[in-house]
C-alpha positions in Angstrom: 40.4 -44.4 83.7 38.1 -42.2 81.7 36.4 -42.9 78.4 38.8 -42.5 75.5 38.1 -39.7 73.1 36.4 -41.4 70.2 38.0 -39.1 67.7 41.5 -40.1 68.7 41.8 -43.4 66.8 45.6 -43.6 66.8 47.8 -43.0 69.8 49.9 -39.9 68.9 53.3 -41.4 69.6 53.2 -44.7 67.8 51.7 -44.4 64.4 53.7 -43.8 61.2 56.1 -46.8 61.4 53.4 -49.5 61.7 53.0 -51.6 58.5 50.6 -54.3 57.3 51.5 -57.1 55.0 49.1 -58.4 52.2 49.4 -60.9 49.5 47.9 -60.5 46.0 45.3 -57.8 45.3 42.1 -58.5 47.2 43.7 -61.0 49.6 43.3 -60.5 53.4 46.0 -59.3 55.8 48.8 -61.8 56.4 50.3 -60.0 59.3 52.0 -56.8 60.6 55.4 -55.3 60.2 57.4 -52.1 60.9 59.2 -49.6 58.8 62.8 -50.2 59.7 64.5 -47.7 57.4 63.2 -45.4 54.6 62.9 -48.3 52.2 62.9 -51.5 54.3 60.2 -53.2 56.3 60.8 -55.8 59.0 58.3 -58.6 59.5 58.2 -62.4 60.2 59.3 -64.8 57.5 56.1 -66.8 58.1 54.0 -63.7 57.4 55.7 -63.4 54.0 55.1 -67.1 53.3 51.5 -66.7 54.3 51.1 -63.7 52.0 52.6 -65.6 49.1 50.8 -68.9 50.0 54.1 -70.8 50.3 55.3 -73.4 52.7 58.1 -72.8 55.1 61.2 -72.1 53.1 64.9 -72.0 53.9 65.6 -69.8 50.8 64.0 -66.4 50.3 60.9 -66.5 48.2 60.9 -64.6 44.9 57.3 -63.3 45.0 56.1 -59.8 45.7 53.9 -58.8 48.7 52.1 -55.6 49.2 52.8 -53.4 52.2 50.6 -50.5 53.5 50.8 -48.3 56.5 47.5 -48.2 58.5 48.2 -44.8 60.1 49.2 -43.1 56.9 46.4 -41.2 55.2 48.4 -40.2 52.1 49.2 -43.4 50.3 48.2 -46.9 49.4 49.9 -50.3 49.3 53.6 -50.5 48.1 55.1 -53.6 46.4 57.9 -55.2 48.3 60.3 -58.2 48.0 62.8 -59.8 50.4 66.1 -57.9 50.3 69.4 -59.7 49.8 70.5 -61.1 53.1 67.1 -60.4 54.6 65.7 -64.0 54.9 66.5 -65.0 58.4 65.2 -68.5 58.9 68.2 -69.8 60.9 69.0 -69.3 64.6 68.9 -67.0 66.5 66.3 -65.1 64.5 64.5 -68.2 63.1 61.6 -66.2 61.7 62.4 -62.8 60.4 62.3 -61.2 56.9 63.5 -57.8 55.7 61.5 -56.4 52.7 62.6 -53.7 50.3 59.9 -51.4 49.1 59.8 -50.9 45.4 58.6 -47.3 45.9 58.9 -44.8 48.6 56.4 -45.2 51.5 53.8 -42.5 52.0 55.2 -39.2 53.4 53.6 -39.6 56.8 55.2 -43.1 57.2 58.3 -42.8 59.4 61.0 -45.3 60.3 60.5 -46.8 63.8 62.8 -45.7 66.6 64.5 -48.9 67.6 66.4 -50.1 70.7 68.8 -53.0 69.8 69.5 -53.6 73.4 66.1 -55.2 73.8 63.6 -55.0 76.7 64.4 -55.8 80.3 62.4 -58.4 82.2 59.3 -56.7 83.6 59.1 -54.0 80.9 55.7 -52.9 79.9 55.1 -53.2 76.1 52.3 -52.6 73.6 51.7 -53.9 70.1 49.2 -53.4 67.3 48.0 -56.4 65.3 45.5 -57.2 62.6 43.4 -60.3 63.5 40.8 -61.5 61.1 38.0 -60.0 63.2 39.6 -56.6 63.2 41.7 -56.2 60.0 42.1 -52.5 60.6 44.0 -53.3 63.8 43.7 -53.4 67.5 46.1 -52.7 70.4 47.1 -55.0 73.2 49.5 -54.7 76.1 51.9 -57.1 77.9 54.8 -57.4 80.1 58.2 -59.0 79.3 58.5 -62.2 81.4 62.0 -63.3 80.4 64.1 -65.0 77.8 63.1 -68.3 76.3 60.7 -69.9 73.8 61.5 -71.4 70.4 65.0 -69.9 70.8 66.9 -69.0 74.0 67.2 -65.4 72.8 63.5 -64.9 72.2 61.6 -63.1 74.9 58.3 -64.2 76.4 55.5 -61.6 76.7 52.6 -62.2 79.1 49.4 -60.4 78.2 48.0 -57.8 80.7 44.4 -57.1 79.5 42.1 -59.8 80.8 39.2 -58.3 78.8 41.2 -56.7 75.9 42.4 -58.2 72.7 44.6 -61.3 73.0 47.6 -61.8 70.8 46.6 -64.1 67.9 47.1 -64.7 64.2 47.4 -61.3 62.6 49.8 -59.9 65.2 52.8 -61.7 63.8 55.4 -59.3 62.6 54.1 -56.4 64.8 56.7 -54.2 66.3 56.8 -54.5 70.1 56.9 -51.0 71.6 58.6 -50.6 75.0 56.6 -48.0 76.9 59.5 -47.2 79.2 62.1 -46.7 76.4 59.7 -45.2 73.8 61.2 -47.5 71.2 60.6 -50.7 69.3 62.5 -53.5 71.0 61.4 -56.6 69.0 59.0 -58.3 66.6 56.1 -60.5 67.7 56.7 -63.9 66.3 54.6 -66.6 68.0 51.7 -67.2 70.4 50.8 -70.0 72.7 47.7 -71.7 71.3 45.6 -74.2 73.4 42.0 -75.2 73.4 41.3 -72.3 75.8 42.8 -69.5 73.7 39.5 -67.7 73.5 37.4 -66.6 76.5 38.2 -66.1 80.2 41.2 -68.0 81.5 42.7 -68.6 78.1 46.5 -68.2 77.8 47.9 -64.8 76.9 51.4 -65.8 76.3 53.5 -64.9 73.2 57.1 -64.5 72.1 59.0 -61.7 70.4 62.3 -61.8 68.5 64.6 -59.0 69.9 66.1 -56.7 67.4 69.7 -57.5 68.6 69.6 -60.7 66.6 69.7 -58.7 63.3 72.9 -58.0 61.4 73.7 -54.3 62.2 73.9 -53.7 58.5 70.2 -54.2 58.3 69.4 -51.7 61.1 69.1 -48.0 60.6 72.3 -46.1 61.3 72.4 -44.6 64.8 71.9 -40.8 64.7 74.7 -38.7 66.0 74.1 -37.5 69.6 72.3 -34.2 69.7 71.4 -31.7 72.4 67.7 -31.4 73.3 65.9 -29.3 70.8 65.5 -25.9 72.3 62.4 -23.8 72.0 62.9 -20.8 69.7 61.1 -17.6 70.6 59.8 -18.3 74.1 61.3 -18.7 77.5 61.2 -22.2 79.0 58.8 -22.5 82.0 60.7 -22.2 85.3 61.0 -25.5 87.2 58.6 -24.4 89.9 55.9 -24.0 87.2 55.9 -27.7 86.3 54.9 -29.1 89.7 51.3 -28.1 89.4 51.1 -30.0 86.1 52.7 -33.0 87.8 50.1 -32.9 90.6 47.3 -32.7 88.1 48.6 -35.9 86.5 49.0 -37.6 89.9 45.3 -36.8 90.6 44.4 -39.3 87.9 44.6 -42.8 89.2 46.1 -44.4 86.1 49.1 -42.0 86.1 49.5 -42.3 89.9 49.9 -46.0 89.5 51.7 -46.1 86.2 54.1 -43.2 86.8 54.8 -42.3 83.2 55.2 -45.4 81.0 51.8 -45.0 79.4 52.4 -41.4 78.6 55.9 -42.1 77.3 54.4 -44.6 74.9 52.0 -42.1 73.4 54.5 -39.2 73.0 56.5 -38.6 69.8 59.7 -40.8 69.8 62.1 -37.8 70.0 60.5 -36.6 73.2 60.1 -40.0 74.9 63.6 -41.2 74.0 65.3 -38.3 75.8 63.2 -38.3 78.9 65.1 -38.9 82.1 63.9 -42.0 84.0 63.3 -42.1 87.8 61.9 -44.7 90.1 60.0 -42.0 92.0 56.6 -41.5 90.3 56.4 -37.8 91.0 60.0 -37.1 89.9 59.4 -39.3 86.7 56.4 -37.3 85.8 58.3 -34.0 86.4 61.0 -35.1 84.0 58.4 -36.1 81.4 56.5 -32.7 81.7 59.8 -30.8 81.5 61.0 -32.8 78.5 57.7 -31.9 76.6 58.4 -28.3 77.4 61.7 -28.5 75.4 59.9 -28.9 72.1 57.8 -26.5 70.1 54.9 -28.9 69.9 55.7 -30.8 73.1 53.0 -29.2 75.3 50.3 -30.0 72.7 51.6 -33.5 72.3 51.4 -34.0 76.1 47.8 -32.7 76.3 46.7 -34.9 73.4 48.4 -38.0 75.0 46.7 -37.4 78.3 43.3 -36.8 76.7 43.7 -40.0 74.5 44.5 -42.1 77.6 42.0 -40.6 80.0 39.2 -39.2 77.8 37.4 -35.9 78.3 37.1 -36.1 82.1 37.0 -33.2 84.5 40.6 -34.1 85.6 41.8 -33.9 82.0 40.1 -30.5 81.5 41.8 -29.1 84.6 45.1 -30.5 83.4 44.7 -28.9 80.0 43.8 -25.6 81.6 46.9 -25.8 83.8 49.0 -26.6 80.7 47.7 -23.5 79.0 48.7 -21.4 82.0 52.2 -22.9 81.9 52.7 -22.6 78.1 50.3 -19.8 77.0 52.3 -19.1 73.8 52.2 -22.8 72.7 48.7 -24.0 73.5 45.5 -22.7 72.1 42.1 -22.9 73.8 41.2 -26.0 71.8 44.3 -27.9 72.8 
């Protein structure tokens, strides 16, 4: 894989819904969260307790925490309190809290696309946490190993990056992003801690709480089914024109091995969610490229995602040139 573009600090497809939980003014980061609806944030109950410096509580605390959105450049921290019915300290959730924002979030903060059906065993996931050493946040990746943990409905996640960031304190409350579905499937709640947590060979095991444990009333209303958003003033590229783009992607080892999930995780949710899935890597990438072509800014989003994942390599430059040939009316020379 090439060197990542240093200017692309946030993956283009997974930004505006990420939240960060603080206690009083000047206090450190207590944990992460996700914007669940326009005015509610989902996190772990123990994150709220940490922010308020309270012990474990069966009843919802009355204090106010502060919530900000790391990817938003147009707003600061917003006060928030536990919403009525949003303190979930009993099975099967055991450790969730729904917060109501006292003010609207920044305009660039958007509600997370969620999948209440959860993640299948073997699914590749990614999450963004705020450990003490990196309060601004860091990404890590994992694979869903199966059900189990503190509750039978929780899901175990095994870390994938032997030299990357391990899940640790500061990741609690983070939304778990399923790369295949292009949606949030759960909330990171616990991590296995042993004497070998740090350094090579340390455990990289954590657990998430799937969203299907939530009362449907707390979840965003499902949008009505819609047809794919058609392009307006241009003709869609013919199917035969997409295969050269697919072959350019397959020329990069990471996409040849990964066959799409990485790209799906970096694309805007409305594109990723409607992409047809296939077990055949070449066909999967064909569907992904074609789906991007159905959106006005889809081609630009695709090029940005490839460049973010691979960096400014020769293969990426050739892919971008091919994309401009395919969509000349939607890509500029600097895309």
